[in-house]
Backbone and ligand atoms as CSV (ligand in chain L), in Angstrom:
chain,resi,resn,atom,element,x,y,z
A,1,MET,N,N,106.293,204.201,215.623
A,1,MET,CA,C,105.729,203.157,214.786
A,1,MET,C,C,105.301,201.941,215.670
A,2,PRO,N,N,104.280,201.350,215.320
A,2,PRO,CA,C,103.869,200.069,216.091
A,2,PRO,C,C,104.895,198.987,215.824
A,3,ASN,N,N,105.096,198.110,216.799
A,3,ASN,CA,C,106.041,197.079,216.521
A,3,ASN,C,C,105.485,195.951,215.680
A,4,LYS,N,N,106.361,195.049,215.138
A,4,LYS,CA,C,105.977,194.176,214.115
A,4,LYS,C,C,104.982,193.081,214.652
A,5,HIS,N,N,104.948,192.976,215.939
A,5,HIS,CA,C,103.991,191.999,216.495
A,5,HIS,C,C,102.636,192.437,216.590
A,6,SER,N,N,102.461,193.764,216.378
A,6,SER,CA,C,101.099,194.342,216.663
A,6,SER,C,C,100.128,194.305,215.434
A,7,LYS,N,N,100.200,193.269,214.681
A,7,LYS,CA,C,99.202,193.075,213.625
A,7,LYS,C,C,97.918,192.588,214.299
A,8,VAL,N,N,97.163,193.563,214.887
A,8,VAL,CA,C,96.059,193.220,215.672
A,8,VAL,C,C,94.777,193.103,214.761
A,9,LEU,N,N,94.071,192.062,214.949
A,9,LEU,CA,C,92.853,191.923,214.340
A,9,LEU,C,C,91.703,192.325,215.408
A,10,HIS,N,N,92.174,192.256,216.626
A,10,HIS,CA,C,91.135,192.631,217.665
A,10,HIS,C,C,91.265,194.124,217.905
A,11,MET,N,N,90.152,194.757,217.658
A,11,MET,CA,C,90.052,196.211,217.914
A,11,MET,C,C,90.068,196.501,219.420
A,12,PRO,N,N,90.780,197.494,219.770
A,12,PRO,CA,C,90.676,198.098,221.152
A,12,PRO,C,C,89.295,198.380,221.471
A,13,GLN,N,N,88.885,198.282,222.672
A,13,GLN,CA,C,87.503,198.630,223.016
A,13,GLN,C,C,87.444,199.782,223.972
A,14,ARG,N,N,86.404,200.571,223.899
A,14,ARG,CA,C,86.161,201.560,224.812
A,14,ARG,C,C,84.638,201.558,225.197
A,15,THR,N,N,84.475,202.372,226.177
A,15,THR,CA,C,83.059,202.270,226.723
A,15,THR,C,C,82.325,203.532,226.308
A,16,CYS,N,N,81.168,203.383,225.841
A,16,CYS,CA,C,80.374,204.531,225.471
A,16,CYS,C,C,79.939,205.278,226.830
A,17,ALA,N,N,80.115,206.657,226.618
A,17,ALA,CA,C,79.860,207.513,227.894
A,17,ALA,C,C,78.353,207.344,228.191
A,18,VAL,N,N,77.543,207.318,227.084
A,18,VAL,CA,C,76.066,207.354,227.283
A,18,VAL,C,C,75.449,206.046,227.762
A,19,CYS,N,N,75.630,204.942,227.041
A,19,CYS,CA,C,74.877,203.698,227.293
A,19,CYS,C,C,75.807,202.737,228.049
A,20,LYS,N,N,77.151,203.023,228.177
A,20,LYS,CA,C,78.088,202.292,229.006
A,20,LYS,C,C,78.442,201.007,228.463
A,21,SER,N,N,78.079,200.641,227.192
A,21,SER,CA,C,78.411,199.429,226.719
A,21,SER,C,C,79.851,199.505,225.972
A,22,LYS,N,N,80.513,198.383,226.053
A,22,LYS,CA,C,81.817,198.410,225.460
A,22,LYS,C,C,81.763,198.063,224.039
A,23,LYS,N,N,82.467,198.756,223.186
A,23,LYS,CA,C,82.383,198.617,221.809
A,23,LYS,C,C,83.799,198.766,221.217
A,24,ASP,N,N,83.874,198.208,219.917
A,24,ASP,CA,C,85.172,198.423,219.225
A,24,ASP,C,C,85.293,199.949,218.950
A,25,LEU,N,N,86.585,200.319,219.006
A,25,LEU,CA,C,86.833,201.768,218.645
A,25,LEU,C,C,86.214,202.337,217.447
A,26,ASP,N,N,86.200,201.461,216.436
A,26,ASP,CA,C,85.638,201.984,215.172
A,26,ASP,C,C,84.132,202.123,215.215
A,27,LYS,N,N,83.490,201.698,216.194
A,27,LYS,CA,C,81.974,201.875,216.356
A,27,LYS,C,C,81.666,203.144,217.190
A,28,LEU,N,N,82.727,203.784,217.561
A,28,LEU,CA,C,82.522,204.927,218.542
A,28,LEU,C,C,83.135,206.102,217.979
A,29,TYR,N,N,82.487,207.312,218.389
A,29,TYR,CA,C,83.072,208.519,218.075
A,29,TYR,C,C,83.797,209.030,219.311
A,30,ALA,N,N,85.055,209.585,219.154
A,30,ALA,CA,C,85.745,210.165,220.330
A,30,ALA,C,C,85.274,211.677,220.391
A,31,PHE,N,N,85.090,212.224,221.547
A,31,PHE,CA,C,84.815,213.505,221.762
A,31,PHE,C,C,85.535,214.042,223.028
A,32,ILE,N,N,85.693,215.283,222.952
A,32,ILE,CA,C,86.367,215.973,224.178
A,32,ILE,C,C,85.399,216.970,224.752
A,33,ILE,N,N,85.623,217.320,226.005
A,33,ILE,CA,C,84.809,218.292,226.668
A,33,ILE,C,C,85.704,219.514,226.918
A,34,ILE,N,N,85.176,220.641,226.544
A,34,ILE,CA,C,85.815,221.933,226.894
A,34,ILE,C,C,84.683,222.716,227.645
A,35,PRO,N,N,85.066,223.773,228.395
A,35,PRO,CA,C,84.097,224.456,229.125
A,35,PRO,C,C,82.904,224.915,228.217
A,36,GLU,N,N,83.133,225.182,226.924
A,36,GLU,CA,C,82.055,225.667,226.040
A,36,GLU,C,C,81.109,224.502,225.665
A,37,GLY,N,N,81.642,223.268,225.781
A,37,GLY,CA,C,80.751,222.240,225.251
A,37,GLY,C,C,81.532,221.086,224.733
A,38,ILE,N,N,80.837,220.289,223.892
A,38,ILE,CA,C,81.435,218.931,223.415
A,38,ILE,C,C,81.961,219.233,221.994
A,39,ILE,N,N,83.124,218.732,221.698
A,39,ILE,CA,C,83.667,218.658,220.339
A,39,ILE,C,C,83.898,217.234,219.920
A,40,ILE,N,N,83.171,216.822,218.930
A,40,ILE,CA,C,83.355,215.507,218.345
A,40,ILE,C,C,84.669,215.512,217.526
A,41,ASP,N,N,85.491,214.580,217.715
A,41,ASP,CA,C,86.838,214.492,217.220
A,41,ASP,C,C,87.025,213.099,216.526
A,42,PRO,N,N,86.371,212.940,215.408
A,42,PRO,CA,C,86.341,211.561,214.725
A,42,PRO,C,C,87.675,211.061,214.415
A,43,ARG,N,N,88.674,211.935,214.107
A,43,ARG,CA,C,89.971,211.476,213.783
A,43,ARG,C,C,90.924,211.338,214.999
A,44,ARG,N,N,90.385,211.659,216.087
A,44,ARG,CA,C,91.065,211.592,217.360
A,44,ARG,C,C,92.331,212.302,217.285
A,45,ARG,N,N,92.340,213.577,216.795
A,45,ARG,CA,C,93.547,214.404,216.659
A,45,ARG,C,C,93.769,215.263,217.903
A,46,LEU,N,N,92.785,215.586,218.629
A,46,LEU,CA,C,92.926,216.508,219.672
A,46,LEU,C,C,93.621,215.868,220.886
A,47,GLN,N,N,94.552,216.506,221.349
A,47,GLN,CA,C,95.285,215.912,222.521
A,47,GLN,C,C,94.752,216.423,223.880
A,48,ARG,N,N,93.591,215.717,224.107
A,48,ARG,CA,C,92.927,215.922,225.425
A,48,ARG,C,C,92.292,214.628,225.921
A,49,ARG,N,N,91.770,214.756,227.114
A,49,ARG,CA,C,91.083,213.556,227.656
A,49,ARG,C,C,89.829,213.212,226.722
A,50,ARG,N,N,89.877,212.079,226.236
A,50,ARG,CA,C,88.732,211.673,225.304
A,50,ARG,C,C,87.664,210.865,226.032
A,51,HIS,N,N,86.480,211.075,225.543
A,51,HIS,CA,C,85.349,210.241,225.876
A,51,HIS,C,C,84.843,209.701,224.576
A,52,TYR,N,N,83.968,208.665,224.763
A,52,TYR,CA,C,83.525,208.030,223.510
A,52,TYR,C,C,82.086,207.860,223.574
A,53,VAL,N,N,81.459,207.941,222.370
A,53,VAL,CA,C,80.056,207.748,222.260
A,53,VAL,C,C,79.786,206.788,221.003
A,54,CYS,N,N,78.726,206.025,221.166
A,54,CYS,CA,C,78.487,205.135,220.039
A,54,CYS,C,C,78.169,205.866,218.788
A,55,ASN,N,N,78.501,205.357,217.672
A,55,ASN,CA,C,78.121,205.842,216.285
A,55,ASN,C,C,76.549,205.356,216.081
A,56,ASP,N,N,75.846,205.977,216.905
A,56,ASP,CA,C,74.457,205.535,216.929
A,56,ASP,C,C,73.643,206.692,217.330
A,57,ILE,N,N,72.403,206.898,216.533
A,57,ILE,CA,C,71.626,208.098,216.753
A,57,ILE,C,C,71.038,208.121,218.182
A,58,ASN,N,N,70.804,206.997,218.764
A,58,ASN,CA,C,70.225,207.041,220.146
A,58,ASN,C,C,71.217,207.539,221.151
A,59,CYS,N,N,72.505,207.123,220.942
A,59,CYS,CA,C,73.487,207.631,222.012
A,59,CYS,C,C,73.775,209.066,221.638
A,60,LEU,N,N,73.855,209.387,220.467
A,60,LEU,CA,C,74.095,210.795,220.058
A,60,LEU,C,C,73.099,211.771,220.588
A,61,SER,N,N,71.838,211.339,220.499
A,61,SER,CA,C,70.848,212.191,220.895
A,61,SER,C,C,70.736,212.227,222.509
A,62,ASN,N,N,71.246,211.265,223.095
A,62,ASN,CA,C,71.325,211.274,224.584
A,62,ASN,C,C,72.546,212.010,225.114
A,63,LEU,N,N,73.385,212.318,224.208
A,63,LEU,CA,C,74.643,213.027,224.723
A,63,LEU,C,C,74.307,214.293,225.346
A,64,GLU,N,N,73.266,214.990,224.971
A,64,GLU,CA,C,72.946,216.175,225.620
A,64,GLU,C,C,72.678,216.099,227.109
A,65,GLU,N,N,71.944,215.029,227.485
A,65,GLU,CA,C,71.626,214.766,228.897
A,65,GLU,C,C,72.837,214.377,229.589
A,66,TRP,N,N,73.722,213.519,228.912
A,66,TRP,CA,C,74.924,213.234,229.572
A,66,TRP,C,C,75.875,214.371,229.828
A,67,GLU,N,N,75.890,215.287,228.808
A,67,GLU,CA,C,76.718,216.470,229.050
A,67,GLU,C,C,76.283,217.322,230.145
A,68,LYS,N,N,74.983,217.453,230.325
A,68,LYS,CA,C,74.437,218.250,231.461
A,68,LYS,C,C,74.832,217.669,232.771
A,69,ARG,N,N,74.748,216.344,232.837
A,69,ARG,CA,C,75.156,215.676,234.057
A,69,ARG,C,C,76.621,215.824,234.289
A,70,TYR,N,N,77.409,215.714,233.220
A,70,TYR,CA,C,78.816,215.919,233.316
A,70,TYR,C,C,79.239,217.275,233.909
A,71,PHE,N,N,78.583,218.265,233.262
A,71,PHE,CA,C,78.934,219.622,233.738
A,71,PHE,C,C,78.511,219.881,235.262
A,72,LYS,N,N,77.381,219.306,235.534
A,72,LYS,CA,C,76.933,219.489,236.917
A,72,LYS,C,C,77.938,218.819,237.900
A,73,LYS,N,N,78.434,217.707,237.502
A,73,LYS,CA,C,79.335,216.929,238.316
A,73,LYS,C,C,80.692,217.604,238.478
A,74,HIS,N,N,81.244,217.917,237.276
A,74,HIS,CA,C,82.611,218.413,237.243
A,74,HIS,C,C,82.784,219.883,237.417
A,75,TYR,N,N,81.776,220.636,236.957
A,75,TYR,CA,C,82.001,222.057,237.060
A,75,TYR,C,C,80.913,222.692,237.938
A,76,GLY,N,N,79.936,221.878,238.445
A,76,GLY,CA,C,78.965,222.411,239.273
A,76,GLY,C,C,77.998,223.440,238.639
A,77,ILE,N,N,77.915,223.304,237.387
A,77,ILE,CA,C,77.016,224.235,236.659
A,77,ILE,C,C,75.960,223.522,235.933
A,78,ASN,N,N,74.859,224.266,235.760
A,78,ASN,CA,C,73.759,223.718,234.854
A,78,ASN,C,C,74.119,224.311,233.513
A,79,LYS,N,N,74.337,223.361,232.536
A,79,LYS,CA,C,74.691,223.794,231.228
A,79,LYS,C,C,73.594,223.425,230.297
A,80,SER,N,N,73.457,224.205,229.336
A,80,SER,CA,C,72.476,223.757,228.243
A,80,SER,C,C,73.257,223.577,227.006
A,81,TRP,N,N,72.649,222.844,226.174
A,81,TRP,CA,C,73.197,222.446,224.910
A,81,TRP,C,C,73.559,223.632,224.014
A,82,SER,N,N,74.889,223.869,223.848
A,82,SER,CA,C,75.207,225.061,223.153
A,82,SER,C,C,75.282,224.919,221.630
A,83,GLU,N,N,75.553,226.048,221.049
A,83,GLU,CA,C,75.728,226.082,219.506
A,83,GLU,C,C,76.865,225.151,219.095
A,84,LEU,N,N,77.924,225.223,219.839
A,84,LEU,CA,C,79.068,224.348,219.610
A,84,LEU,C,C,78.685,222.856,219.561
A,85,ASP,N,N,77.979,222.460,220.516
A,85,ASP,CA,C,77.526,221.004,220.632
A,85,ASP,C,C,76.714,220.659,219.423
A,86,LEU,N,N,75.782,221.608,219.022
A,86,LEU,CA,C,74.921,221.314,217.978
A,86,LEU,C,C,75.646,221.138,216.662
A,87,GLN,N,N,76.676,221.979,216.450
A,87,GLN,CA,C,77.549,221.893,215.223
A,87,GLN,C,C,78.174,220.579,215.253
A,88,SER,N,N,78.750,220.255,216.421
A,88,SER,CA,C,79.494,219.048,216.500
A,88,SER,C,C,78.663,217.743,216.117
A,89,ILE,N,N,77.444,217.690,216.790
A,89,ILE,CA,C,76.557,216.600,216.605
A,89,ILE,C,C,76.056,216.469,215.143
A,90,ASN,N,N,75.658,217.723,214.578
A,90,ASN,CA,C,75.213,217.721,213.283
A,90,ASN,C,C,76.298,217.258,212.296
A,91,SER,N,N,77.604,217.634,212.521
A,91,SER,CA,C,78.587,217.174,211.526
A,91,SER,C,C,78.755,215.661,211.602
A,92,VAL,N,N,78.589,215.064,212.838
A,92,VAL,CA,C,78.723,213.635,212.897
A,92,VAL,C,C,77.577,212.983,212.180
A,93,GLN,N,N,76.326,213.537,212.370
A,93,GLN,CA,C,75.139,212.911,211.729
A,93,GLN,C,C,75.239,213.107,210.161
A,94,GLY,N,N,75.848,214.166,209.792
A,94,GLY,CA,C,76.157,214.320,208.378
A,94,GLY,C,C,77.037,213.231,207.879
A,95,VAL,N,N,78.019,212.880,208.530
A,95,VAL,CA,C,78.946,211.793,208.212
A,95,VAL,C,C,78.219,210.524,208.102
A,96,ASN,N,N,77.215,210.235,209.007
A,96,ASN,CA,C,76.493,208.968,209.031
A,96,ASN,C,C,75.604,208.943,207.772
A,97,ASN,N,N,75.048,209.985,207.399
A,97,ASN,CA,C,74.229,210.032,206.188
A,97,ASN,C,C,75.027,210.010,204.912
A,98,GLY,N,N,76.360,209.813,204.997
A,98,GLY,CA,C,77.132,209.730,203.821
A,98,GLY,C,C,77.264,211.074,203.092
A,99,GLN,N,N,77.098,212.188,203.770
A,99,GLN,CA,C,77.193,213.448,203.037
A,99,GLN,C,C,78.564,213.994,203.069
L,1,ZN,ZN,ZN,76.336,204.083,223.493
């Protein structure tokens, strides 16, 4: 449980992986990287190293490029946008549309 003093009005901030701007946590989606691709984890339930991306169509659509660079750098492979990624992104965009 958080302690009694932690009635924080100030949101913790994280940096968007795509545009590198700092934003409040509630303006960002958490996602994790697995070898198969990206999984968006809006409720932040998955216990893995998280990255963040803006709740914003521009950053979401640039996530593909970011992911390619990430895989190149960390795994040394050229990766294409997978089915898994598409499902993940579509589900987030569905949330944005209020569906
Ligand atoms: Zn961003």
